[in-house]
C-alpha positions in Angstrom: -4.0 -8.6 18.7 -7.1 -6.3 18.7 -5.3 -3.8 20.9 -2.4 -3.7 18.4 -4.8 -2.9 15.5 -6.5 -0.1 17.7 -3.1 1.4 18.5 -2.0 1.3 14.8 -5.2 3.1 13.8 -4.7 5.8 16.4 -1.0 6.3 15.3 -2.1 6.5 11.6 -4.7 9.2 12.5 -2.1 11.2 14.6 0.5 11.0 11.7 -2.2 12.2 9.3 -3.0 15.2 11.4 0.7 16.2 11.6 1.4 15.5 8.0 -1.2 17.9 6.6 1.3 20.7 6.6 4.6 18.9 6.2 4.2 16.7 3.1 3.8 18.0 -0.4 4.0 15.5 -3.3 4.0 17.6 -6.4 2.7 16.8 -8.8 0.5 14.3 -7.0 -0.6 11.4 -9.3 -4.4 10.9 -9.7 -4.4 7.2 -10.6 -1.8 4.4 -10.9 -2.0 0.9 -12.4 0.6 -1.7 -12.7 2.0 -5.1 -11.5 2.6 -6.6 -8.1 5.7 -8.7 -8.6 6.7 -11.8 -6.7 4.6 -14.6 -5.3 1.7 -14.1 -5.7 1.8 -12.0 -8.9 -1.0 -9.7 -10.0 -2.5 -6.3 -10.6 -1.9 -3.2 -8.4 -4.1 -0.1 -8.4 -3.7 3.1 -6.5 -6.1 6.1 -6.4 -4.9 9.3 -4.8 -7.4 11.3 -2.8 -5.1 14.3 -2.2 -1.4 15.0 -1.6 -1.0 12.6 1.3 -3.8 10.0 1.2 -4.6 7.2 -1.2 -6.4 3.9 -1.6 -4.4 0.9 -2.8 -6.0 -2.3 -4.2 -4.3 -5.5 -5.4 -5.6 -8.7 -6.9 -3.0 -11.5 -7.3 -2.8 -15.1 -8.3 -0.5 -17.7 -6.6 0.9 -20.4 -8.9 2.5 -22.3 -6.0 -0.3 -22.7 -3.5 -2.8 -24.7 -5.5 -4.0 -21.7 -7.5 -5.2 -19.4 -4.8 -6.5 -15.8 -5.5 -5.4 -13.1 -3.0 -6.6 -9.5 -2.7 -6.3 -6.6 -0.4 -7.5 -3.0 -0.1 -5.7 -0.4 2.0 -6.2 3.2 3.0 -2.7 4.8 2.9 -1.2 7.9 4.5 2.1 9.3 3.2 3.4 11.3 6.2 7.0 11.8 4.9 8.6 12.7 1.5 12.3 12.1 1.2 12.6 14.4 -1.8 15.8 16.0 -0.5 17.8 12.8 -1.2 16.3 12.2 -4.7 17.1 15.3 -6.7 13.5 16.6 -6.6 11.8 13.3 -7.4 9.1 12.2 -4.9 10.0 9.4 -2.5 7.2 9.2 0.0 7.0 6.7 2.9 3.6 5.4 3.8 1.6 3.6 6.4 -2.0 2.4 6.3 -4.7 0.0 7.3 -6.8 -2.4 5.3 -8.4 -5.8 4.6 -7.0 -8.9 3.0 -8.6 -12.1 1.7 -7.7 -15.3 0.0 -9.9 -17.5 -2.1 -9.0 -21.2 -2.5 -8.0 -24.2 -0.4 -6.3 -22.1 2.3 -8.8 -19.2 2.4 -8.8 -16.4 5.0 -10.1 -13.0 5.8 -7.9 -10.6 7.7 -6.7 -7.1 8.5 -3.3 -5.6 7.6 -1.1 -2.6 8.3 1.1 -1.9 5.3 4.3 0.1 5.7 6.2 1.0 2.6 8.0 3.4 0.3 7.2 4.6 -3.2 9.4 6.3 -5.7 7.7 8.6 -8.2 9.8 9.7 -11.2 9.5 13.3 -12.3 10.6 12.6 -15.9 8.6 9.4 -16.5 5.0 8.5 -15.7 6.2 5.6 -13.5 6.3 4.7 -9.8 8.0 1.8 -8.1 7.1 0.6 -4.6 7.9 -1.9 -1.9 6.0 -2.7 1.3 5.9 -5.0 4.3 2.5 -5.7 5.9 1.9 -7.4 9.2 -1.4 -9.3 8.7 -3.9 -10.7 11.2 -5.9 -13.5 9.6 -8.9 -13.8 11.9 -11.3 -16.0 9.8 -11.5 -19.0 9.8 -8.5 -19.3 12.2 -6.6 -16.8 14.3 -3.1 -16.4 12.7 -0.5 -13.6 12.4 1.7 -13.5 9.3 4.0 -11.0 7.6 3.3 -10.2 3.9 4.9 -7.9 1.5 5.7 -7.1 -2.1 7.3 -4.9 -4.7 5.8 -3.5 -7.9 5.8 -1.0 -10.7 2.9 1.2 -11.8 2.1 3.6 -14.6 0.8 7.0 -13.5 -2.2 8.7 -15.1 -3.3 12.3 -14.4 -2.3 14.5 -11.5 -3.8 16.5 -8.7 -2.5 20.1 -8.8 
């Protein structure tokens, strides 16, 4: 499992190096805030560092698992933009690495590798996203699960 995480980190760094010249998300949002929908449901934040990198944070509450609180923070790289199929709107794919935690009866601390897609509207300050994240929960027990979600966020500001 540790070797899988190391291989994923190396791949992310290689993709980032190649993506520097190939991906342009224009205009690039500065900050996004919105909702993570599904189970659990919660708040989603995204801060863009530049045209291809961002930090994503979510805090969510589960109503079905005895009221557990879940959170994650990820560093994301957007190596491809499928703008050609979206009439000029940005449609970046992303991959990243991060940490996840749950507070409650079934608590854990773990690492995750999110893989997803985001659609940034040109005419509206909105984005919608969906992701799947393989997750290694290593404290208190060693477990591997698949998490994911969809959401919508408002866009504030831009990086020119």
